[in-house]
C-alpha angles and dihedrals in degrees: 000000000000091000091052093050092047090058097044119120088225091059092045091055092041095049092043094055091038091055090047092052090044092054092048091048092047091051091049091049092046092051091047092048090047090053090055089049091049107033125181091262091056108150093015131106110277125218103182130109093273091054092047091050092050094049092046089054090053093048092050091049089051092047096052104026102032129222095314092053090046092053091050091051094047091052093049103100092193095056101031102055143110093045107020119216121224127192120203127189126220091278092055096252121138106241094224095046095247122145115253116216112260094237092054091047090053092052091045091052089054090053098045097093094052092042091051091048091054096045092049089056092053120085118232109251123237132197112352090353095055092111112069122170138186136183113214114231111285093324100106095236122126125191128205133173115232119189092225098043109020121222111005125192117218126195137153126236131187101236104153110120116232115255092243125018089202091065090049089053090051090063089064093047115114117255094244089063090058091047091051093048092047093050092046095049093044091048091049094049094043092045093051092048092046091049094049092047097043096048095072090042090056089048090052091049091052092048093050090052090053091049089049087056090055101262105134096169093083115123120176108162093098092050096046091054143251097270123125100234126118095265094053089047089050090051091053091048089049091053090049090049095049092045090052093046090048090052092046092050092047091047091048092051091048091047092050090050093049093045092050090050093049092048094045095061100056091038090053091050091049090050091052091048092051092048090052090048091051092051094046115018090189089071093058092091091052092046095048095084089050092052091046091051093050091047089052090050091052091048092050092047092051090048092053091045090053090049091050091048093048089059091062115137093246094055113099113244115208109210131192134190110258141163107250104199094064091050092050090051091059093048092047092047091055092045092048090053091049092049094048090081088068094034091252116144126210115201133185129210114183137135120236132267112027112167123205139165107231147130098261101211093047096047094044090048088056093050091044091053090053093049093047090049089051091049091056092056099039114094124224117289094023130109135237108215122207117191130180131182142155123229131165094347095310126110114212123196119183129188113194123186131188097229131121094277127227130281110264093239090059098050095087095048099042091092094054118107117272093009111139129189118255092233116093089227089080089083126205099316123139097235094249101105097083092039090055090047093052094047091048091052092047091051087057090054095257141108137240122208137167133212136172117247130209133285090009138322141072129262120203116196128201119194118191135170113257123233120263108281092212088070093052095074 
């Protein structure tokens, strides 16, 4: 299920657009975050709550730990950061030796007169009042008197460098640049997806045109790709369809050729008989049995052709639930009686019951054809053995004769229409019996195979799906 969804065109489109939106959102968030990290007053004296908190921390460190503790705290980049606190003495020197940003120094220089005026008006504290502090009005500068340094000016500055200067530059980029980039990236992504998705569709369209022109040798699954999406699946189904149509057309052509050949022979003999009768009417009585025989052959051939055609894959097959052993017993009994004239026995070994869902007449016709074929090849005094069993949900029916067998190279073609054995013992059949049997078995969802047995003989094996055992009780 997950594999199917992962290869779906819907999910490809969904994920593609989702990733695009995610990237755009991530860029917008990153730019916004970078703006917060690099505000417009970057490098200037801050006056907000964060700056007040940072300076208050520095003043408390100075109050309780003295100048030495203050210097250690100011130099600690992990504690004194975002914003960074600076402390300047009366001469404008930073007491730790750090470099103050130029913008902050410019603002501080502008405030020096007012700061000096305030500090001159303040008495220097002694004893427990030796630390006096003042925040100048809305300017973000705090003053505190330290015994070792005198009046010190404290202020906070945003000095952390943005993670990427490129992102900071993007903030200053005009809106139309963003719009252009968005349209270009969206067009590229959509164009690539449309091209990749439309390419196999165009290939399918071309292949269908070729099939419409009568070329059934077209195969496109390997060219469309090995993905698991709907188009690749459609390409595989197309290949299966064309292969099947190609096989059906070839089979139809071969069947027409074989039928015309089979019809031509009795018709030619009938034509000769009629010509002889026209030349000498006295021979008509002698020729009548010959004509009757040929007419019977034609009737039998047409009957077998109709049976073979009715077993076409598109013909509905009505099945019913039946017990197989009893049906096989009746077929074997008739065949045993037929073989008794040549002293050939037909035996059955099968447990009871064996349940199957089948069209009775069609399936019994297939088994009967196999048994009759075995009777033709079995010499006098021998036995045709029929065996049936059920194992692991599969019903197996075997028909084994005691004949000479069939050359290995002929085993695969013996079930094709109008294929006769090379041995004269095959009789005057049309070569449709085994073809009808195989098609009947295939229509029941099974298979029919043949194999030579030692020391001599042929075994034909039918395998069919058994009926649901839950319904047997």
